[in-house]
VOBAVO-663799 format. One line per 4 residues: number of its first residue (from 1); for each residue x, y, z of C-alpha. Coordinates in Angstrom, 2 decimals. Example, Ala and Ser with C-alpha at 12.3 -4.5 7.8 and 13.67 -1.06 7.14 Angstrom:
% residues 2
1) 12.30,-4.50,7.80  13.67,-1.06,7.14
//
This chain:
% residues 379
1) 30.79,24.90,139.69  33.47,22.74,138.05  35.09,23.86,134.84  33.21,22.31,131.87
5) 34.78,20.66,128.88  35.32,22.94,125.89  32.57,22.65,123.23  33.23,22.43,119.49
9) 31.20,19.60,118.00  30.08,21.48,114.86  33.16,23.55,114.07  33.34,21.39,110.93
13) 29.97,20.82,109.29  27.90,19.84,106.26  25.55,22.50,104.85  23.97,22.59,101.40
17) 21.52,25.22,100.22  20.00,26.92,97.23  21.11,25.39,93.94  23.22,22.74,95.71
21) 20.28,21.25,97.68  18.82,19.01,94.96  22.19,17.83,93.56  23.26,16.85,97.09
25) 20.17,14.70,97.66  20.29,13.20,94.17  23.86,12.07,94.74  23.17,10.95,98.31
29) 20.14,8.82,97.41  21.79,7.22,94.37  24.98,6.28,96.23  23.34,3.57,98.37
33) 20.00,2.22,99.53  18.58,4.66,102.10  15.71,4.04,104.49  14.28,7.48,105.20
37) 12.06,8.67,108.02  10.78,12.15,107.32  9.29,14.31,110.11  7.03,17.17,108.99
41) 4.85,19.62,110.90  1.14,19.84,110.06  0.66,23.54,109.40  -0.47,26.25,107.02
45) 3.02,27.37,106.04  3.30,27.06,102.22  6.81,25.60,102.63  5.50,22.59,104.56
49) 5.88,19.91,101.87  8.35,21.52,99.45  11.62,20.00,100.67  10.07,16.57,101.24
53) 8.48,16.58,97.77  11.83,17.44,96.21  13.67,14.67,98.05  11.09,11.91,97.51
57) 10.79,12.76,93.81  14.50,11.99,93.34  13.84,8.28,93.78  16.46,5.88,95.09
61) 16.11,2.55,96.86  14.82,1.98,100.41  11.88,2.78,102.67  10.19,6.17,102.62
65) 8.09,6.83,105.75  6.74,10.09,107.13  5.66,11.24,110.59  3.20,14.12,110.42
69) 3.42,16.08,113.68  0.05,17.56,114.62  -0.04,20.21,117.34  -3.56,21.22,118.35
73) -3.57,24.75,119.74  -7.31,24.57,120.49  -10.52,25.38,118.67  -10.14,29.11,119.41
77) -6.57,29.36,118.16  -5.94,32.14,115.61  -4.25,29.50,113.44  -7.65,27.93,112.69
81) -8.31,30.73,110.21  -5.85,28.99,107.91  -7.35,25.49,108.10  -7.89,25.36,104.29
85) -4.16,25.91,103.74  -3.41,23.13,106.26  -5.74,20.74,104.43  -4.06,21.58,101.12
89) -0.59,20.86,102.54  -1.70,17.58,104.11  -3.23,16.53,100.79  0.14,17.00,99.09
93) 1.81,14.74,101.67  -0.90,12.09,101.43  -0.48,11.92,97.68  3.30,11.89,97.98
97) 3.42,8.93,100.37  0.44,7.02,98.94  2.77,4.75,97.02  6.09,5.60,98.65
101) 5.65,4.55,102.29  3.69,5.07,105.49  2.26,8.39,106.62  1.83,8.35,110.41
105) 0.25,11.14,112.47  1.65,11.95,115.91  -0.31,14.22,118.22  1.41,16.79,120.45
109) -0.50,18.17,123.41  0.10,21.91,123.75  -1.60,22.37,127.15  -2.05,20.25,130.26
113) -5.34,18.44,130.91  -6.65,21.35,132.98  -5.55,23.86,130.34  -3.42,25.86,132.75
117) 0.11,24.85,131.77  1.97,24.97,128.47  3.35,21.48,127.85  4.09,21.61,124.12
121) 7.88,21.45,124.39  7.74,18.50,126.80  5.24,16.69,124.55  7.43,17.34,121.49
125) 10.43,15.73,123.18  8.28,12.65,123.81  7.45,12.00,120.14  10.47,9.71,120.04
129) 10.47,7.55,123.15  13.60,5.49,122.51  16.22,4.60,119.93  13.93,1.74,118.88
133) 11.74,4.34,117.15  14.51,5.23,114.70  16.89,2.25,114.48  15.18,0.83,111.37
137) 16.21,3.86,109.32  19.51,4.97,107.82  18.45,8.61,107.74  16.12,10.81,109.80
141) 15.00,14.06,108.13  13.26,16.72,110.21  11.68,19.47,108.12  11.26,22.47,110.42
145) 9.62,24.69,107.80  6.12,24.40,109.34  7.08,23.70,112.96  7.23,26.31,115.75
149) 10.41,26.60,117.84  8.69,25.22,120.93  8.26,21.93,119.06  11.25,21.46,116.76
153) 13.88,22.55,119.29  13.09,19.96,122.02  12.32,17.33,119.38  15.68,17.79,117.67
157) 17.47,17.79,121.02  15.79,14.48,121.85  16.74,12.98,118.49  20.35,14.10,118.92
161) 20.44,12.45,122.34  19.03,9.19,120.95  21.37,9.15,117.95  24.37,9.86,120.19
165) 23.43,6.95,122.45  23.33,4.37,119.65  26.25,2.12,118.64  28.09,3.10,115.47
169) 26.63,0.23,113.46  23.03,1.34,114.12  23.45,5.11,114.31  21.38,6.85,111.59
173) 22.21,10.14,109.94  20.21,13.10,111.27  19.35,15.85,108.82  17.41,19.07,109.21
177) 15.83,20.50,106.08  14.10,23.84,105.77  12.74,26.25,103.21  14.58,29.41,104.23
181) 12.65,32.62,103.69  13.22,35.35,106.32  10.57,37.56,104.71  7.92,34.85,105.03
185) 9.01,34.19,108.63  8.43,37.89,109.26  4.88,37.69,107.84  3.87,34.85,110.20
189) 2.87,36.59,113.43  2.48,35.02,116.88  -0.91,35.81,118.46  -1.97,35.56,122.12
193) 1.49,35.66,123.68  1.88,34.23,127.17  2.16,36.88,129.86  5.46,35.39,130.97
197) 8.40,33.78,129.21  9.64,30.34,130.23  12.42,27.86,129.44  11.95,25.11,126.88
201) 11.89,21.54,128.14  15.41,20.16,128.46  16.96,23.63,128.61  15.95,24.93,132.00
205) 18.06,22.96,134.48  20.53,24.97,136.52  19.50,28.43,135.33  17.31,29.39,138.28
209) 18.93,27.35,141.09  19.30,29.37,144.27  22.65,27.76,145.04  24.14,29.40,141.95
213) 22.16,32.65,142.08  25.31,34.76,142.30  26.78,33.43,139.05  26.32,36.02,136.26
217) 23.73,35.37,133.55  24.63,36.08,129.94  21.69,36.43,127.56  22.22,36.03,123.81
221) 18.99,36.81,121.88  18.91,36.46,118.09  16.89,39.49,117.03  14.04,39.13,114.55
225) 11.34,41.37,113.17  8.20,42.01,115.23  9.52,40.35,118.39  9.91,43.22,120.83
229) 7.07,41.81,122.99  8.94,38.49,123.16  12.19,40.31,123.94  10.71,42.24,126.86
233) 9.10,39.16,128.43  12.29,37.13,128.18  14.35,39.95,129.66  11.95,40.06,132.63
237) 12.30,36.29,133.09  16.10,36.22,133.05  17.21,39.48,134.64  20.54,39.17,132.79
241) 23.81,40.67,133.95  24.96,41.05,130.35  23.14,41.03,127.01  24.88,40.21,123.74
245) 22.28,40.66,120.96  22.86,38.64,117.79  22.11,40.26,114.42  22.08,38.68,110.95
249) 24.82,39.99,108.66  25.36,39.58,105.77  21.73,39.21,104.63  19.80,38.69,101.40
253) 18.20,42.06,102.11  21.19,44.43,102.56  19.13,46.72,104.81  17.85,44.02,107.16
257) 20.51,44.53,109.85  20.00,48.29,109.92  16.21,47.88,110.01  16.44,45.54,113.01
261) 18.65,47.97,114.92  16.14,50.75,114.22  13.23,48.55,115.35  14.86,47.66,118.67
265) 16.78,50.93,119.13  14.70,52.50,121.91  14.60,49.36,124.04  18.20,48.30,123.50
269) 19.90,51.65,123.88  17.53,53.85,125.91  16.10,51.24,128.32  18.80,48.57,128.62
273) 21.81,50.77,127.81  23.49,48.08,125.71  26.87,49.00,124.27  27.24,48.65,120.49
277) 30.37,46.56,121.11  28.14,43.85,122.63  26.50,43.05,119.29  27.40,39.78,117.57
281) 26.98,39.41,113.80  26.24,36.08,112.11  25.60,35.12,108.46  21.85,34.97,107.82
285) 21.85,31.60,106.05  24.40,29.64,108.07  23.22,28.07,111.35  26.75,26.90,112.02
289) 27.85,30.54,111.88  25.49,31.21,114.79  26.89,28.15,116.56  30.51,29.27,116.12
293) 29.90,32.84,117.29  27.88,31.78,120.35  30.51,29.23,121.37  33.32,31.77,120.89
297) 31.50,34.40,122.96  30.69,31.97,125.77  34.31,30.80,126.01  35.32,34.45,126.29
301) 32.74,35.21,128.99  33.62,32.06,130.93  37.28,32.99,130.96  36.60,36.63,131.91
305) 34.18,35.67,134.70  36.21,32.75,136.01  36.77,34.32,139.42  32.97,34.59,139.84
309) 32.42,30.91,139.00  31.95,31.37,135.25  28.54,32.23,133.84  25.09,30.90,133.02
313) 24.03,31.13,129.40  20.54,31.84,128.09  19.87,31.82,124.35  16.70,33.03,122.65
317) 15.77,32.46,119.02  13.58,35.33,117.81  14.54,35.09,114.15  14.39,32.90,111.05
321) 14.49,29.10,110.94  18.17,28.73,110.04  19.36,31.16,112.70  17.09,29.54,115.30
325) 18.57,26.13,114.44  22.04,27.51,115.08  20.91,28.66,118.52  19.69,25.14,119.31
329) 22.96,23.53,118.22  24.94,25.91,120.42  22.70,25.26,123.43  22.83,21.49,122.92
333) 26.62,21.36,122.65  27.12,23.66,125.63  24.78,21.54,127.73  26.49,18.29,126.71
337) 29.89,19.49,127.90  28.66,20.83,131.23  27.66,24.46,130.80  24.47,25.66,132.52
341) 22.44,26.77,129.51  18.80,27.62,128.91  16.63,28.45,125.93  14.09,31.11,126.91
345) 10.89,31.23,124.89  7.47,32.90,124.81  4.55,30.64,123.90  1.67,31.81,121.73
349) -1.94,30.69,121.29  -1.47,30.49,117.54  -0.24,32.25,114.43  -1.67,34.43,111.70
353) -0.32,35.81,108.46  0.29,39.51,107.95  -0.49,40.02,104.29  -1.32,36.55,102.98
357) -1.38,37.94,99.46  2.39,38.55,99.77  3.17,34.82,99.91  3.43,34.53,96.17
361) 5.90,37.41,96.02  8.42,35.83,98.37  10.98,33.21,97.42  12.57,30.45,99.46
365) 15.76,28.46,99.31  15.90,24.84,100.41  18.66,23.97,102.87  20.14,20.68,104.03
369) 21.76,20.83,107.49  23.45,17.53,108.38  23.86,17.49,112.16  24.69,13.89,113.15
373) 25.86,10.64,111.61  28.55,9.71,109.12  30.45,13.04,108.86  30.82,13.39,112.62
377) 32.97,11.10,114.72  31.79,10.91,118.32  34.43,10.60,121.07
//
């Protein structure tokens, strides 16, 4: 395996959150005419339309169109219990874009025609077929608040690829917006987990090739609450030579890091015998912090394992939206510069809410994560 180019695309970045979210968008939209394409997931998550409503309400000149991504998990999906909440969220979007622009629904198939294979991540990557789908816009906004990882990760990777392929004069800005609320993410529980983990579309090549079977595998899972079942399945899939768990710190909840270590303690220390020095700590609300730490660790492992041909990298996002986005950015950059990298994932039949009455007692912060376009000069 040849030595890959060193990654580092997002060492400098643009991130706005909390009280700086609305002022950023107000200034951005008033500075010039902006043609916006907003991508939103059709779901029951109460954050689904919040960021989009805030942005559209700020006015400004230019088009305002929205793609509503609909992912049908089947009539028996546990998610169907929350259909009234879905209808309420969709109603908000319909009213928002009634006079502002077009609201277009795009269907994503979650299973193959025979129902035997999970195809959601491949279908999500196909929502945007070519650069022609986005060249009419100055800005693409993907709100991941109500989208599962198996959809927004391959979709964002596809959009990054398309944006990167476009000439400077036509290249739009690519933004990710999200209502960050780790507590609410914890309350949304995956039901009907697949028996086996798998790799997301676009992030599977090279990991399981027999020709490179002797190259060590490094697994970097971002730990999140209630995901031990996911963790065990992914570990069985990979069979890693080294595990470097990623924990959020600092956090809004000062005890969150300690609580996660306690939750995973038996499996991490008694079963897998992971050394405490293997843990990597990243700021809870900075996806670029995840990106930086993953890149730094992989460069270290690659150098240390150089005599064995380097290493293969597998990343798993088992945590909140912002941390999961950081995992995607790291995987995308590593792949672009030649590293064999995979994103291991466990599909679910649907999602339910543990303690729906707690929704009103949780608070979210809106975040703007600018990942491509004007601030970033491509080589």
